[in-house]
Structures are given as C-alpha cells and as structure tokens.
C-alpha positions in Angstrom: -5.5 13.9 9.8 -3.0 11.2 10.6 -4.2 8.0 12.2 -2.0 5.7 14.2 -1.8 2.3 12.4 1.0 0.3 14.0 4.4 0.2 15.6 7.3 0.6 13.2 8.9 -2.6 14.4 5.9 -4.6 13.1 7.0 -4.1 9.5 10.4 -5.0 8.2 12.4 -3.9 5.1 11.3 -6.0 2.2 7.9 -6.7 3.7 4.3 -5.5 3.7 1.5 -5.2 6.2 -2.2 -4.5 5.8 -3.7 -1.9 8.3 -6.9 0.1 8.6 -6.7 3.9 8.7 -10.0 5.7 9.1 -12.3 3.7 6.8 -9.6 2.7 4.4 -7.8 -0.6 3.9 -4.1 0.4 3.6 -1.1 -1.6 2.6 2.1 -0.5 4.2 5.1 -1.5 2.2 8.8 -1.2 3.0 10.6 -1.8 -0.3 14.1 -3.0 -0.1 16.5 0.0 0.0 13.5 2.3 0.3 11.2 3.9 2.9 7.9 2.8 4.4 5.1 3.8 2.1 1.3 3.5 2.3 -1.0 2.7 -0.6 -4.6 1.7 -1.1 -5.0 -1.8 0.1 -7.5 -2.9 -2.5 -7.0 -3.9 -6.1 -8.1 -1.1 -8.5 -9.3 -3.8 -10.9 -11.5 -6.0 -8.6 -11.7 -3.9 -5.4 -10.5 -7.0 -3.5 -8.2 -6.5 -0.5 -4.5 -7.0 -1.2 -3.9 -8.8 2.1 -2.9 -12.1 0.3 -0.8 -10.3 -2.4 2.7 -11.5 -3.1 5.6 -9.1 -2.4 9.1 -9.7 -3.6 10.6 -6.8 -1.8 9.8 -4.3 -4.6 6.9 -5.6 -6.6 3.4 -6.3 -5.2 1.3 -8.8 -7.2 -2.5 -9.1 -6.8 -3.6 -12.7 -6.1 -6.7 -12.4 -8.3 -5.4 -11.5 -11.7 -1.6 -11.0 -11.1 -1.7 -7.2 -11.7 1.6 -5.7 -10.4 2.8 -2.5 -8.8 6.2 -0.9 -7.9 5.9 -0.3 -4.1 8.5 2.5 -4.2 6.0 4.6 -6.2 2.6 2.8 -6.5 3.0 3.0 -10.2 1.5 0.1 -12.2 3.8 -2.3 -13.9 1.2 -4.5 -15.6 -1.2 -3.2 -16.7 0.3 0.3 -17.0 -2.9 2.3 -16.4 -3.8 1.1 -12.9 -1.7 2.9 -10.3 -2.4 2.6 -6.5 -3.3 5.7 -4.6 -0.6 6.7 -2.1 -1.3 8.1 1.4 1.0 10.3 3.4 3.0 8.5 6.1 4.9 9.8 9.1 6.8 7.9 11.7 7.2 9.4 15.2 8.7 7.7 18.3 8.5 4.3 16.6 4.8 4.6 15.6 3.5 4.7 12.0 0.8 7.1 11.1 -1.2 7.4 7.8 -3.3 10.2 6.5 -6.2 9.0 4.3 -8.3 12.1 4.6 -7.5 13.8 1.3 -6.8 10.7 -0.8 -9.3 8.4 -2.5 -8.5 4.9 -3.8 -8.0 4.7 -7.6 -10.0 2.3 -9.7 -9.5 0.9 -13.2 -11.9 1.5 -16.0 -13.7 -1.7 -16.6 
C-alpha cells in the first residue's frame, strides 16, 4: 500500500529528504541525472537515522562511521556487504508515494 510522504517539489535533484511512511523512516534521494528513490532511513550498522547523513548528489555517507551507499541503487560502497533496502516509489500529480508494506530494512551482521 502506497503512503503519501511529500510533495515532489520539496525534494530537488542532487538532494535528499527524510520522511515517514507507515512505521518506517525513509530517505528519499534524487541522485544527479537519476530518479527519485526511497531507501531505509536508518543505518544498517547502527540503526541510527540517516537524517544527518552527507549526500554529494550520488553517494550517501552515514554520519556515525562514514559507511557509504550509491543512491541510484542502494548498494553499499564501503563496506560492500551492507546495502540499504529500497522501497517502491510512485509520483502522481506532484505527490510522492512510498510503499513500505512488503520491504523490511536490512541490517549488517555485527
């Protein structure tokens, strides 16, 4: 089930925004030359929200231990084994919707 999370004009290309969808913290990312994507908004290493993460337009960096992810795919850059879960996104009439129903956040083995 898709949940309305924000208006499309509240996120810009090369930017990120943290939203809540259902009971999930979600990070919306619009990578440069890409499309709006939705990923789990907590670090798979520490379970800390990624609201204060750095984003260079493509790479998201966790503020706690500098883990990094490609926001086009959610794939981990460093360390390689800790991807972010991706949620389906749809945009209708300028509104962004995210479906968290069938996706669970991923967590790193500690």
